[in-house]
N, C-alpha and C positions, 0 to 999 in steps of 0.2 A: 499491373492489376491493382485496383483499389480494394482494400479490405474494409468491410462494413463492420464497424465497432460500435459499442454503446455511445462513444463520444460523438459519432457521426449523427446520432439521433438528436443531439442537443439543439442544433440550429432549427430543425423542424419542430421540435417541442416548444422552443421559444416562440417561433412564429405562430403556432397554433394558440399559444397562451395569449399573445398580443392580439389575436383575432377575436378574443372573447372579451367583449366590453363589460365593464363592471357598473355601467350606468343603468339605473332602473328605469323602465318605461314609465311615462307619466300616468297618474291614475285617471279614471274616467272623469269626464266633466260633470260638474254638479249643476243643479238648477239655480244656485245662487248667482245673481247678476254680478258682472264685473264691468265697471265703468272707467274708461280711459278718456280723460277730457283735457281740454286746452292744449291739444297737440296739433301738429300739421298732419292731415290725413291724406295720403296718396291712394285714391280709390282704384286707380288703373282703369277707370271708366272714361272713355273718350269724351262724353258729353260734359263731365265735370270731374277732371282728374285730380284736383287739389282742393281741399277744404282747409282754410286757415282757421286757427282757434277752433278745431273741430273736436268731436267726441265720437266714440264708438261704444256701444253697449253689447256685451256678450252674455248669453244665457244658454246653459247646456252646451251643445256643440254648434250652435248657430249665432250669427249676428242678428240682434233684434232691431236695432235702430242706429242710424248714423245722422249726424247733424253738425251745426256749428254753435259756438258759444258754450256756456255752461250746460252740462247734460240736463236735458229736460224730456218730457214726454214727446215722442215723435212717432209718426207712422202708426198711431193707434196703440203704441206701447208706452207703459208708464215705467218710471224708474222706482225700483223697490227701495224701501227705507233702509234695509240691511244690506244694500249692494256694496261690494268692495270697490272703493274709489281709488284710482291711480292718477296722480297728477302728471300729466304729460307736458307741462310747460317746457318749451325749448326742444321737445323731442318730436320724432316723426313716426307715423304708423304706416305700414305698408302691408299688402298681402304677403303671404309666405312666398319665398323665392322657390322656383322650380328649376332644378338642374336637369336639363334635357340631354338626350343622347349620351347618357353616362353608363358606366359599368359599376356604379356604386353599389356595394353589397354583393356583387358577383366575384370580386377579386379583393384579396386582402394585402398580400405581399407579393409583388411581381416576380421576385426572385425564387419564390417557393411555389412549385407547381401544384402542390396539394391544396393551396388556398385559392386557386384560379378555376372558376366555373364559368368563364365568359363564353367558351366555345364548345360545340359538339363536333364529333367526327362526321365527315361526309359533306357533300356540297349542298344538299337540299334537306332542311329540317324545319319546315314551318310549324310543325306540331310542338316545338320547344317553346315554352313560356318562361320569360325571364323571372317572374315572381317565384316560381317553384325553386330555383337555385339560389335565391338571395339568402344570405346569412343574417338572420335578425339580430344576432349578437355582435355584428361587425363594430370594431372599435373606430371605424371611420365615420359612423353616423353621428356621434357626439361632436366630432370635429366639423362636419358639415353644418350641423345645427348652429354652431357658434358663428358661422358665416351667414346665417339666415336661410339656409337650404333646409326647408321642412318637408319638401316633396321632391321625389326623384323619378324621372321618366327613364327607366332602365332598359337598355338595349343589349340583347345578346349579340355575339360576334361570331365570325367564322363562317366559311362556306359561301355559297352564292345566295341562298335563302337562309338567313341567319335564325329567324324565329320570330315569335311574338314579343313585342315590347310590353312593358307593364308600368303603370303609375303607382308609386308607393308613397305612403306617409312614413316619415322617419320616427315612428313611435309604435310600439307594440311588442308583445312577447313572441309572436309567431309570424310566419309568412302570411297566413290568412288574415290576421289582424292588421297587418301593415298594408295589404293590397287594396287599392281603390278601384283601379281599372286593370283587370288581368290581361285583357287583350286590346291594347291601345294602338294597334297597327302592326303590320308585318314589316320587318327590316330586311333589305336585300343589298348586296354589294355589286354595284354596276361595274363592268370591266372597263379597263382604260381604253380610250379610243385613239390615243396618240402613242407612238412608240417612245419608250424611255431612251435617253441619250446613251451612246456607246459606253461612256466612262461609268455610267451608273448601272446599266442592265447587264445581266449575265447571259442573255440570249439576244440573237440578232433581231433586227426590225422585222424581218420576214417571219421569223418564229413567233414574235409577239403578235403580229397580225393574225397568224393562224390561230393562236390561243384565243384572241378576241372573238373571232368568227365562231370558234367552237363554243365559247361561253355564251354568246348570244343565241346560238342554235339550242343550247341546253335550256336556256331561259324559256325560249318559245315552246320547246317540246314539253317542258315541265308544266307550264301554265296552260297549254292546250290540253294535256292529259287531265289536269285538275278540273278544268271547265267541262270536259266531256264526262268525267266520272260523276261530277255533281249533277249534270243534266240527266244522266242515266239513272242515278239514285232517285232524283225527283220523279222520274217516270215510273220507276219500279222500286219502292222502299225496301223491298226484300233483298235487294242487291247489297253485297258488302261494300264499304267505302273506306279507302285508305285514310288513316287519321291525318296524314299530311294534307291530303286534298280537302278534308272536311274543315280544317282550320283556315283554309283560304277562301271559304265560301263567302264570307262577308266582305273580304277584300275584292273578290271578283265582281261583286255587285256595287262596289263603291261605298258601302256602308262604313267600312273602316279604311284608314289611309294605308297606302303602300309607301313606306319610308325608304328612300333610295340614297345610298351613299354615293355621292358624285361630287368631284371637285372641279375638274377642268371644264371649259366651255363645251368641248366636244362630248364629254360624258353627260353633262346636264341636258344638252340638246337632244342627244340620242335617247336618253332615258325618258325624258318628257314625251317625245314623239311616240316611243314604244308604248308607254303606259296610257297615254290618251287615246291611242288607236284602239286599245283594248277596253276603253271606258273605265279605266281605274282612276283612283284619286291619289295622285303622286304628291309627295312632300320631299323636297331635296334636302339632304343632310350633308353639310360641307359648304358647297356653294361658292367657293372662291372665284370661279369664273362665271358666275351667274349674271353679272351686269351686261355682258356681251349678248346674252340672249333674253334680256329683260322683257322685251316685247312678247316673246313666246310664253314666258312665265305669266305675264299679265293676262294674255289672251286666254290662257287655260286656268287662271287663278291658282297657280302653283306656289305655295309658301316655301320659305327657305329657313332651315335651321343653320345658323352660322356657327361653325365650330371654333369659337374663340376669337377675340380681337387682340389679345396680347400675343401676337405672332409676328415672326419676321416675314418679309416679302418672300414669295415662292420663287421669283426669278430676278436676276440681277438688273434687268431693265425697269423693274417696278419701283415706284416711290416708296420711301421708308414707311409711309403711313397707309400703305395699301390695305392691310388688315384692319387698321383702326377706323378707316372711313367706309369700309365695305357695307356695314348695316345702314348707315345714313344714305349711301348711294342707292341701295336696293330700295329702301323705304321711299326715297324721293321718286322712284320710278313706279310706285304704287304696288310694290310687292310686300306681302305680309312677312315680317321677319321676327324670328325667335333667336335668342342668343344662348348658346351653350358654352361650357368651359372648354371642351375639346382637349382636355388634358387627362392625366391619370386621376382616378377617383379621389385620391387624397387631397387633390387641389380643387375639388368642387366648392370648397369654402370660399374661393375667390370669385364666384360668379358675379357678384356685384361690382367687382373691379373691371370685369369685361364689359358689363353694361355701362359702367362709368367712362371707360375709354371710348366707347361708341358715342356717348353723349358729349365728351370733350372734343370729338372730331366730327360734329355736325348733326348727330341725331338729336331731336328734341328730347329733353331729360325725361319727360313722362312717357314718351314712346320707348325710350331705352329701358325704363322700369317695366313697362308692359311687356317688353321682349323677354323678360325673365319671370313674368307672372301671368298676365291674362292670355297672351298669344300661345305659350305652350299649353295652357289649360284648354284652350280652344281646339288646338291641333290633336290633343289626345282624347278628346271627348269628355272632359270634365269641367267645362266652363259653367255648367249650371250650379256648381258647388264651389269651385276654387278659382283663384286668379284675380278676384276683384273684391272690394270692400262695399258691401251693399246688404240691406235687409234680406234675411233668409239664406244668405251664403254661409259657407262653413266658417266657423270662428278659428281660421288658420291664419294668423297674422303675427307681425313683428313690431316691436317697439325699439326704435333706434335712438342713440344718444344724440344724433345730429342727422344731417342730410344723408339718406341711405346710399347715395352715390359718391360720398366723400370717403376717402380711404381712412380718414381719422375717426369716422364714426364706428360705433360697435352696436351690436344687438344687446339690449339690456333686459328684454323679456320677450318670450315667445309662447304662442299657443298653437297646438295642433288639434283641430276639431274641438276647441274649447278647453283642452287640457293644457295647463301650464307645464312646459317642458324644462328639464334640467339643462342649464347652459354651462356645462362642465365637460372637460375631456381629460384624458391622461396628461396632456400637456399643461392645462391650466392647474391641475393638481400639483404637478411638479413645480410650476411657477410659484404657487402659493407656499409650497413647502420651503423653497429656498428664499423667498422673500421673508418668510418667518425666521429662517436661520440667520439672515444677515440684518434683520431689523434691530435697531439700537433701542434698548429700553433705558431711558434716561434715569429712571428711579431705582434701577437695579444696582447693587454694589459692584464695584469693579472686580472682574474675575481675578482670582489669585494667579500670580505669575507661575508658570510651570517650573517645577524643580529641575535644576540642571544635574546631569549625572556628575558623580564625584570625579575630580581630576586625578588621574593616575600619575603618581610621581615616580619617575624612573631614576634610581640611584646612579650617581656618576661612576664611571668605570675606575677600578683601582689602577694605580700606575704599575706598569710592568716591572717585575723584579729584574735586577741586573743578572746577566748570565755569569756563571762562575769562570 
C-alpha cells in the first residue's frame, strides 16, 4: 500500500509551477507604423511567392503595404515620417508559422495527469471545444514562439468523435483573447481497417474485425441521429436539441470541415467514401498511405495534413525516405498538403524543420513553406486574415536571420496581430544566466585563490617502553 505523504505532493507541485509561464503577453498593437525593408519577403502567395529586396509596412494589427526596394508609398498608403524602421538586409520575412493538429496548450507534462486536458470521457463528444481547455499560461507557448509558431490549430483527442478544433494565437491573457476560430472543424478518429499483426495486437484478427464493424455502425448511428435531430428542430424550433448534435450542424452541411484521423490506405479510402457519401467536407489527418488513393483524394478535393516528416518508415519494406518524400509525392499528384509536427507539443518549435525536410526531398521550397502557413490557414477558415503576407492581412509575421527552412536560421523578431512578442523562454533565460556566469571579463582583477584549510599535523607515536 502506498502512503500519501506531503513529500508525494512535491512532484505535482513542481509540475504545476512549471506549467505557469512567467512571460508577459505582448501589449496591444499601436498605430505607429513599423517598416521592415531590404529583406527577402516570402509572401506564401502562389502568384508571387518571393520578393527580393522587399519591404513590409505594419500599422495597428494589419499589413498596410508590401513592395520591393526601399520602403515607399504603395497601394495608396504612405510611409509615416515617425515610422519605426528595421533594416532587414540579409534577413527573411515569412507569415507566422501555424502548427496544425497539435495539443499545444492542452497538455503540459505528459507524466502528470493533472496537466492533461486533451481528452474527455466517452466515445462521442462533438460539443467539446479545444479552446475552452487551453491553458493560456502554458510554459510551452514561449518555446513554440522561438521556433516561429505564432498560431496553433489545436485538436482535442480521445473517443470516436473527439470534438471541435480551435485556431489560437499564442498571445493573450485569457482563452478568449487567444482564440481566433473557436470552431475550426470537428475531429474524429477513424477505426483501423486492417488487423494488426499477432505479435503487436492483444486481440485476434476476428475480434479486431468485429470491433471495426461495431465502430463504423456507431459512426453511422450517431451521424444519422444528429441529422434527424437537426431536421426535426428546423421543422419545429420548440423541440429540444442535444448540444452534441447542434455542434455538428455546420459539419453536416459542409460549411465546416470534418477532420479525420486516418493513416493507412484502407482507412483513408473508407473514410473518404463514407464522408463524401454524406456530402461532408473531409480532411485527412495523418495520410501516410494517401498516395495509393491519390486519385480518389483528387476527385473529391480532399486535403491531407501530414503528421510530420521527421519519421521512420512504418514498414520494413519501405524506403528510408518514405516520410521525407510523402508531402512532395502527394503535392505532385495535385493534393493540397499541410505539414504538422505530429509530435508532443513541446516539439512544435521544430515545425520549420519538418517543412525543410519535405523541401530537401522534392517539395518546392515555397510550397513547403506554404504547407505551414497558407494551407493550414485555408483549411481552418482563417485564410482571409492569416497565412500570407499581403495588404489588409494580419500583421502576424516573422523576421528570420536567414533562410527560414535552414536549421541554422533563427527567429530574430515576431509580431502577432501587430504586437511585437517576447522571444524568450525558460530555457533561453537559463542559457543567458550561465553564459554570463562563464563569460571572462578581461578587465576584472583575477579572483583571489581560495584559502586552503589548515594542515593537521599528527604527532609521531612514542616508542613503546620496554616491559619489566
